C-alpha positions in Angstrom: 44.8 85.8 -64.4 47.3 83.4 -65.8 48.1 83.4 -69.5 49.1 79.7 -69.4 45.6 78.5 -70.1 44.9 75.1 -71.7 44.2 74.9 -75.4 41.1 73.1 -76.5 40.2 72.1 -80.0 36.7 71.7 -81.5 36.0 70.2 -84.9 32.7 71.2 -86.5 31.0 68.8 -88.8 28.8 69.7 -91.8 25.3 68.3 -92.4 26.8 65.6 -94.6 29.1 64.4 -91.7 32.3 65.6 -93.4 34.9 67.1 -91.1 34.9 70.9 -91.1 37.2 73.6 -89.7 39.1 73.0 -86.4 38.7 75.8 -83.9 41.2 76.1 -81.1 40.6 78.3 -78.1 42.9 79.0 -75.1 40.9 79.0 -71.8 42.1 80.0 -68.4 38.9 79.0 -66.5 35.3 77.9 -66.8 32.4 77.8 -64.4 30.1 74.9 -65.1 26.7 74.2 -63.5 25.0 70.8 -63.7 21.4 71.2 -62.4 18.4 68.9 -62.1 15.6 67.9 -59.7 16.7 66.4 -56.4 17.8 62.7 -56.8 18.5 62.8 -60.5 22.3 62.6 -60.2 23.5 66.1 -61.0 25.7 66.4 -57.9 27.3 63.0 -58.5 27.9 63.8 -62.2 29.5 67.1 -61.2 31.7 65.5 -58.5 32.9 63.0 -61.2 33.6 65.8 -63.6 35.5 67.8 -61.0 37.6 64.7 -60.1 38.5 64.0 -63.7 39.3 67.7 -64.3 41.6 67.7 -61.3 43.4 64.6 -62.4 44.0 66.3 -65.8 45.9 69.0 -63.9 43.3 71.7 -63.5 42.6 73.5 -60.2 39.0 72.8 -59.2 36.5 74.2 -56.7 33.0 72.7 -56.3 29.9 74.1 -54.6 26.8 72.0 -54.2 23.4 73.6 -55.1 20.9 72.4 -52.6 17.2 73.4 -52.7 15.7 75.2 -49.7 13.0 72.6 -49.2 13.8 69.1 -48.0 11.6 67.5 -50.7 10.8 70.2 -53.3 8.1 69.5 -55.9 9.5 67.9 -59.0 10.1 70.1 -62.0 9.6 73.3 -60.1 11.7 76.5 -60.5 12.6 76.5 -56.8 13.7 72.9 -56.7 17.1 73.1 -58.4 19.7 70.7 -57.1 23.1 70.3 -58.5 26.7 71.5 -58.4 28.8 74.4 -59.6 32.3 73.4 -60.7 34.9 76.2 -61.3 38.0 74.9 -62.9 41.1 76.7 -64.2 44.7 76.6 -65.1 45.6 78.7 -62.1 44.9 78.3 -58.4 41.1 78.5 -57.8 40.1 79.9 -54.4 36.3 80.2 -54.7 33.2 79.1 -56.6 32.9 82.1 -58.8 29.9 84.3 -59.6 28.2 83.3 -62.8 28.3 80.0 -64.8 29.4 80.1 -68.4 28.4 76.5 -69.2 25.1 75.0 -67.9 23.9 71.4 -68.2 20.2 71.2 -67.2 18.2 68.1 -66.8 14.9 70.0 -67.2 13.7 73.5 -68.2 12.1 74.4 -64.9 15.3 74.2 -62.8 17.1 76.0 -65.7 14.5 78.8 -65.5 14.8 79.1 -61.7 18.6 79.5 -61.9 18.3 81.9 -64.8 15.8 84.1 -62.8 18.2 84.1 -59.9 20.9 85.6 -62.1 23.3 82.7 -61.8 24.5 82.7 -65.5 26.8 84.9 -67.5 25.2 86.6 -70.5 25.7 84.5 -73.5 26.5 81.3 -71.5 26.3 77.9 -73.3 23.3 75.8 -72.2 22.9 72.1 -72.7 19.3 71.1 -72.0 17.9 67.5 -71.8 15.1 67.4 -74.3 13.6 63.9 -73.8 10.8 65.4 -71.6 9.3 67.6 -74.3 
């Protein structure tokens, strides 16, 4: 693996909104999954993310996540649709094994992908919460 990873900075903010400590981390690669029910735009969002990442100079590989059924029931664990985006600072030649960042539009598709063992232990999960 290359040691010429990109450096990212994150600034944390306190409860009062004041700027906190800046944390920089050097990353060689990430595997991101964006998942939802069919027709909610996860694949399109992932394709846009991959395109932008490639234009920023990263190597990118995308794999679409397609449900087994043509029209799976909405909000079911087996109905996940979406995309896996592997990006890195070195040539990427496959989609990778386990996602380390997940963006889920609902908890049922998240549960289905987790039960299938698609996530790294300790991965970061961003879950849409407007349906609760």
